[in-house]
C-alpha positions as CSV (number, residue, x, y, z in Angstrom):
1,X,106.6,60.3,-153.4
2,X,105.7,63.2,-155.4
3,X,108.9,65.1,-157.2
4,X,109.4,68.9,-156.8
5,X,107.7,70.1,-160.0
6,X,104.7,67.7,-159.4
7,X,104.6,69.2,-155.5
8,X,104.8,72.8,-157.0
9,X,102.0,72.1,-159.5
10,X,99.7,70.6,-156.7
11,X,100.5,73.0,-153.9
12,X,99.8,76.0,-156.9
13,X,96.2,74.1,-157.7
14,X,95.4,73.8,-154.0
15,X,96.2,77.3,-153.4
16,X,94.4,78.7,-156.4
17,X,91.2,76.3,-155.7
18,X,91.7,77.4,-151.6
19,X,92.4,74.0,-150.4
20,X,95.0,73.9,-147.7
21,X,98.2,71.9,-148.4
22,X,100.3,69.6,-146.4
23,X,103.8,69.1,-147.5
24,X,105.1,65.9,-146.1
25,X,108.9,64.6,-146.5
26,X,111.5,63.1,-144.2
27,X,113.6,66.0,-142.0
28,X,116.3,68.0,-144.2
29,X,114.6,67.5,-147.6
30,X,113.8,71.3,-148.1
31,X,110.1,71.7,-147.8
32,X,110.7,75.0,-146.1
33,X,112.8,76.4,-148.9
34,X,110.3,74.9,-151.3
35,X,107.6,76.7,-150.3
36,X,109.6,79.9,-149.7
37,X,110.8,79.6,-153.3
38,X,107.2,79.3,-154.2
39,X,106.1,82.5,-152.7
40,X,109.2,84.1,-154.4
41,X,108.2,82.7,-157.7
42,X,104.6,84.2,-157.2
43,X,106.0,87.7,-155.6
44,X,104.1,87.3,-152.5
45,X,104.9,87.1,-149.1
46,X,105.6,84.0,-146.9
47,X,104.5,84.0,-143.1
48,X,106.2,81.0,-141.5
49,X,104.5,79.9,-138.0
50,X,106.6,77.6,-136.6
51,X,104.6,74.9,-134.8
52,X,107.6,73.7,-132.0
53,X,107.8,76.9,-130.7
54,X,104.2,78.1,-130.7
55,X,101.5,78.4,-127.9
56,X,97.9,78.3,-129.2
57,X,97.8,82.3,-128.6
58,X,100.6,82.7,-131.1
59,X,97.9,81.1,-133.6
60,X,94.6,82.4,-132.3
61,X,96.0,85.6,-131.2
62,X,96.0,87.2,-128.0
63,X,92.9,87.6,-125.8
64,X,92.3,91.4,-124.5
65,X,89.5,93.1,-122.4
66,X,87.5,95.3,-124.8
67,X,84.2,97.4,-124.1
68,X,82.1,94.9,-125.9
69,X,83.9,91.7,-123.9
70,X,87.1,89.7,-124.7
71,X,88.2,89.7,-127.9
72,X,91.5,88.3,-129.5
73,X,94.2,90.4,-131.2
74,X,96.1,88.7,-134.0
75,X,99.7,88.1,-134.3
76,X,101.9,90.4,-136.6
77,X,102.5,87.6,-138.8
78,X,98.7,87.6,-139.8
79,X,98.7,91.4,-139.8
80,X,101.3,91.3,-142.7
81,X,99.5,89.1,-144.8
82,X,96.1,91.0,-144.1
83,X,97.8,94.2,-145.2
84,X,99.7,92.6,-148.3
85,X,96.1,91.0,-149.2
86,X,97.8,87.7,-150.5
87,X,100.7,85.1,-149.9
88,X,101.4,82.2,-148.2
89,X,100.7,81.3,-144.2
90,X,103.1,78.5,-144.1
91,X,102.3,76.2,-140.9
92,X,105.6,74.7,-140.6
93,X,106.7,71.6,-138.3
94,X,102.9,70.6,-138.0
95,X,103.8,67.2,-136.5
96,X,105.8,68.8,-133.8
97,X,103.1,70.9,-132.7
98,X,101.3,70.2,-129.5
99,X,97.6,69.1,-129.9
100,X,96.7,72.3,-128.6
101,X,98.5,74.6,-131.0
102,X,97.4,72.1,-133.8
103,X,93.4,72.6,-132.6
104,X,94.5,76.5,-132.6
105,X,95.7,76.1,-136.2
106,X,92.2,74.8,-137.4
107,X,91.3,78.1,-137.5
108,X,93.5,79.3,-140.2
109,X,93.2,75.7,-142.0
110,X,89.7,75.9,-142.0
111,X,88.8,79.6,-142.0
112,X,91.6,81.5,-142.5
113,X,90.8,82.9,-139.2
114,X,93.7,84.6,-136.5
115,X,92.2,86.6,-133.9
116,X,89.6,89.0,-135.2
117,X,91.4,89.0,-138.5
118,X,90.5,86.8,-141.6
119,X,93.2,86.5,-144.2
120,X,92.2,87.5,-147.6
121,X,91.2,84.7,-150.3
122,X,94.3,85.3,-151.9
123,X,96.5,84.0,-148.7
124,X,97.3,80.3,-149.5
125,X,97.8,78.0,-146.4
126,X,100.2,75.4,-146.8
127,X,101.8,73.1,-143.6
128,X,104.8,71.5,-143.5
129,X,105.8,68.4,-141.6
130,X,107.8,65.4,-140.8
131,X,106.4,61.8,-140.4
132,X,105.5,61.8,-136.5
133,X,108.2,58.9,-135.7
134,X,110.6,61.1,-137.5
135,X,109.9,64.4,-136.0
136,X,111.8,65.8,-132.8
137,X,109.1,65.2,-130.0
138,X,106.7,64.6,-132.5
139,X,102.8,64.0,-132.3
140,X,100.4,62.3,-135.0
141,X,98.3,64.7,-136.5
142,X,94.8,65.2,-134.9
143,X,91.9,63.5,-137.3
144,X,90.4,67.5,-137.4
145,X,93.4,68.8,-138.8
146,X,94.7,65.6,-141.1
147,X,91.2,65.7,-142.6
148,X,91.2,68.8,-143.9
149,X,94.3,69.1,-145.9
150,X,95.5,67.6,-149.0
151,X,98.5,65.6,-148.3
152,X,101.2,66.0,-150.5
153,X,104.3,63.3,-150.0
154,X,107.2,65.1,-150.8
155,X,110.5,63.3,-152.4
156,X,112.9,65.3,-154.2
157,X,115.3,63.5,-156.3
158,X,119.0,63.3,-155.3
159,X,119.7,65.9,-158.1
160,X,116.8,68.3,-157.3
161,X,117.8,68.2,-153.6
162,X,122.0,68.9,-154.6
163,X,120.4,72.0,-156.7
164,X,118.4,73.1,-153.7
165,X,121.1,72.9,-151.8
């Protein structure tokens, strides 16, 4: 298990290297707050995509008919990151995401693609998850997703958790 300072260092290193990160801990340990604090410290927006309430099109974009065929329109969260030119795409509750939603999230994790948009190089992709057996209605990570993330097990000390509260 990794303490808060080490977790932040690893997320920072992965972000700078363009490596998507999975922050994993038991429920209520402060993963979401830690990612938001990292964004605030960097002065960049954090757009949270909550996997537990997503449909695949919330991540991959909504299809629409265009003159040249069917295209996909990215959701507002992705458009805001493109406009900002930097930030964090936080794929939260990854282990409560259905396999279909995890599949749609692969485009974000692998290529930073959402609909017809490509997220800028300075957008970091961080996912948050509880162990599947501790997640409400949890799913194991699908192997294609699990294999493309740097896994960081987060366990704040009691004092760090209290300070965060």
